[in-house]
N, C-alpha and C positions, 0 to 999 in steps of 0.2 A: 489533588490527585485522586483518581478513582480508587475506592477502597478495595475493590476486587479486580485484579488485572487479568482478563481473559485473553489468552494468546490467540492471535489470528495470523496464520502463516500462508500468505498468498503463493509462496514458492512451491507449496505442496499441492496446489490446484493442478489437476491433470492437464496435459496438453490438449488443445482443441484442433481438430483437423478442418481445413477449408473444405468447401462443398465438394469440389472435384476429387480431393483426396479421400474424403469419406465414401463417396460413391465407388471410387476405384478399390478401396480396401474391402468393402462389402461384396462387390461383384467378383473380385479376385478370389475371395474366400469361397464364395458359392461355386465358382468355376472348378474348384478342386474336388467337389462332392460327386460321388457316383451312386449307383443304385442298380437293382435288378430290374431292368426294363425302363422304358421312357417315363412311365407314370411315377414309379418310385423315385427315380432320379430327380424329376421335377419337384416332387414333394420334399425331398431331402434338401434341394437347393433353396426352396422357399423357407424351410425350417431354419437353415443356416442364416439366410438373410434376416429372418426374424430375430434370431439370437444376437447377431452382430449389431444390428441397430438398437435393439432393446438394451443390451449390455452397455453399448457406447453412450447412448443418451442418458440412461439412468446413472452411469458413473459420473458424467459431467454435472448433471443436475444435483445429485446427492452430495457432491464434493463441496458445493458452495454452501456457506452457512446461511441461517436466517438473518439477513443483513439488518433488518429492523430491530432484531433482538441483540445485536452486538453492543458492547459498551460504547458510550458516547464518542470517545476518541476515534475508534475504528469506524463507527457508523458515519461520523461526519467527515472524516478524511477520505473514506471511500466515495462518499457522495460528492466531495470536492474534486477528486481526481477523475472518476469515471461516471458517476451518477448511479445511485442505487435504483432509480426508476428504470434506467436503460438496462441495468443488469437483470432486473426482474422480468422485463419485457423479453429480453433475449432468451433467458432460461425458459420462460413460458412458451416461446416459439419452438424451442427444442422439444418440450413436452408435447405440444400440438403435433409436431412432425412425427414423433415416435408413435403417437396414437393413430395418426393418419396412415402411416406406413404399415402398422400392424393390421389395420382393417383391410388394406389393399392385399397384403400377403394372405390373410385368412380367407378372403374371397377367392384369391387365386388357388388356394388349396382345395376349396369347395368345388371350384370349376374343374380342376384336374380330376378330383375324385368322382365328379359327376360325369366324366367322360369326354370333356372338351380336350382338344389337341394340346398336349403339354407344351410344345414349342411355341404355339401361338399365345398361350396363357403366360408363359415366362416372358416373352417379348413385351407383352402388355404390362405386366407387373414391373419389369425393369424400367420401362419408359415412365410409368406413373411415379415410381419411387424416385427416379432421377429428377422429375419435375418438382416433387415435394422438397427434396434436399436443396435444389437450386432456389426454391422460394425462401429458404432460411439462410441463404449465403451471407447476407449482410449481418445477420445475428451471429453467425459463426465467426466472421471476421471481427466483429466487435468484441466477442469474448476472448479472442486471441490477443487483441490490443489491450483489453482490460487487464488481462493477466500480466502483461508486460508492464503496464503502468502501476499496478498494485505491488509489483516487486519492490518498489522503493519504500513501501510502508514498513516501519521497523517492527520486529518482534521483540517485545520487552519481557524482562524477568520481573520478579517481585521486589528487586532491590530498589532503594530510593532513587528518585530521578532529579538531576540538576539540569535545568534548561538554560542554555546560553543564548541571550538575545541582544539585540541592538541594531543599529543601522547597517546597511551593506558596507563591507570593506573596512570595518573598524577593528578587525583582528579576532573575530570570534573563532574562526576555524583554526587559526594559529594557537589560540588559547587552548582549545579542545585537544589539539594534537600534542600539546606539551604536558597535559595532566591526565590523559587517558590513552586507551589502546587504539582509538580510531585515528586514521590519518586522512582527513577529508581533503578534497581538492582545494588548493590555496593559490590565489592569483590576485594581482593588484587592480582588479576591476569589479564593479558592483555585481551582485547576484551570482557570484561564482557558485555558491551553495544553492543548488536547486532542489536537492533531496534532503531528507532528514537523516543525519548520521548519528548513530548511537555508539558511544565509546564506553569502555568499562574502566573504572578506577578503584582505588582503595585508599581510604583515609582512616587512620586510627584503627586499623585492623578490620574495617568493615567495607564491604563492596558497595559501589553505587554506580548508577548509569549517568552518563553525561551526554546530553543531546545538543548537537550543533544545528541550530535552526537557520533557515534562509533569512536574509536581512529584512527588517521591517522599515517601513517609512511612516512618518507621522501624517497620516491622512485617514479619513473615515473608512470603516471596514468595507462599505459597499464599493469603494474605489480601489481597494487593494486587489492585487492580482493573485493568481492561484498559488504562486510561490509564497507570498506573504501570508496567505490564509493557512498554509500548513504550519507556519510558525505560531500563528494565533491559536491553533488547535492544540499544539504542544503546551503552550502557556496555560490554556484553559483547562485541559484535562489531565496532564501528566506531571506537572511540576510540583516537587516538594520544596524546591528552592530555585530561585532565578538569579543567575549572574548576568547583570546588565553591563555591557561594555561600552564605554564612551571614548571616543578618539578626540582628545582636546587639541591635537595638532590640526585638525580639520583636513588632513591630507586624504581622508576618506571621501571628501567632496561634500560633506554636510556640516553645517555650523553646530557649535556646541549648544546654542539656543534650541535648535530643532531636536538635537539628541536628548537634551534635558526634558523637552516637552513630551517626547515619546516616553521617556522614563516615568514622568508624572501620569501619563495616560495609563501605562501598565499598572502603576500603583493603584489607580482608581478602579481599574477593571478586574484585577485579579487579587484575591486575598491570599497571596503566597509571599513568604519572606523573600526580600530582594537584597542582593549584595551588588551595589553599583561600584564599578572599578574603572580606572583609566588604563588604556592600552598605550603602547609605544612610549614607555617612560624614558627611554634613552634619548628621546627627542624633546622632552619638556621637563619642567621642575615642579609641576603641580603635584601636591601630595595631600590635599584635603580629602582624598579618597585613596584606597589602596591602588597601587599602580604596578603594572607588570610590563616586561619587555621580552620579546622572543629573541632579541639580539644578545642581551647580556644576562638573560634568565632572571632578572630582578623580579621580586614580588610574588612568585608562584607559591612559595611556601606559606606566606602570610594569607593569601587568598584561600589556599587549601585549608588552613586552620579555621578561617571564617566559614567555609562550606561545612566543615566537620561540626562546628558549633550550631550552625543553622539546621543541619539534619538531625542532630541530637535533640534540639528544641522541638523540631517538627515531630519527631518520634514520640516525645513525651506528650505533646499536645494531642496526637492521634490516640494514644493510650487513654488519655483522660476524656 
């Protein structure tokens, strides 16, 4: 787990307007401006346009963090979900547009002060500004979509993190729902969990975070889809303890052999304590691992005790 957890809250990013909305907002604001005479009125309109665009673009740009300097988990998951390169390109386009618009407005002010017809200057300025904003239409649309996609990134506290992993449909979400506050979507088909759900729990008087990850499949990382890569990033960067769930009934649609193979891969790849458990214990008699059932509630207390011990050992190790 990252030793210092910096919070990133995409939900606090400001709303982005589409190009036509931004143009309408700025021009509507300018239309309400008056002045003593045609020249003063035109200059006041141009000044208003300058402030509206400058304030808007600067607010959007400054609200985004330096993505390259974020902790690895946030940096990598943002890159997986939306692409940091695309974010930087889009924010750069907004900066360019702001600079270009300010130059157009400044020239317009000089022209009005120099005696050119205010109405002709305003029409020219409005047309050139509209052209600039329309040129960044795709970038504005991308930032709108990026904010929506990044809303699924969890905001974490400093409490220890238990990551629940395993194949799709083995019972991860049901397990999480029974020992934490989160109630993820649960259904009997693979990849129900497409987002990262964070629940809160308490064991032995201490709080912890429980992350329900999307299902993993036993295949090379370059063949894994975006849903699986989110789970990998949780295991790689966040976990203090991993609970790996195996469905020995194979009603999940995957063999025990494949499920065990994935467990061994996780052991090789991540130096994090792992508790492997069986799900659906009401449907089988295997007890060489702790087993739980959401039907009869068997096994949850035993697994919670193992998690408590795991987190205590992890805390001691981190202090040393």
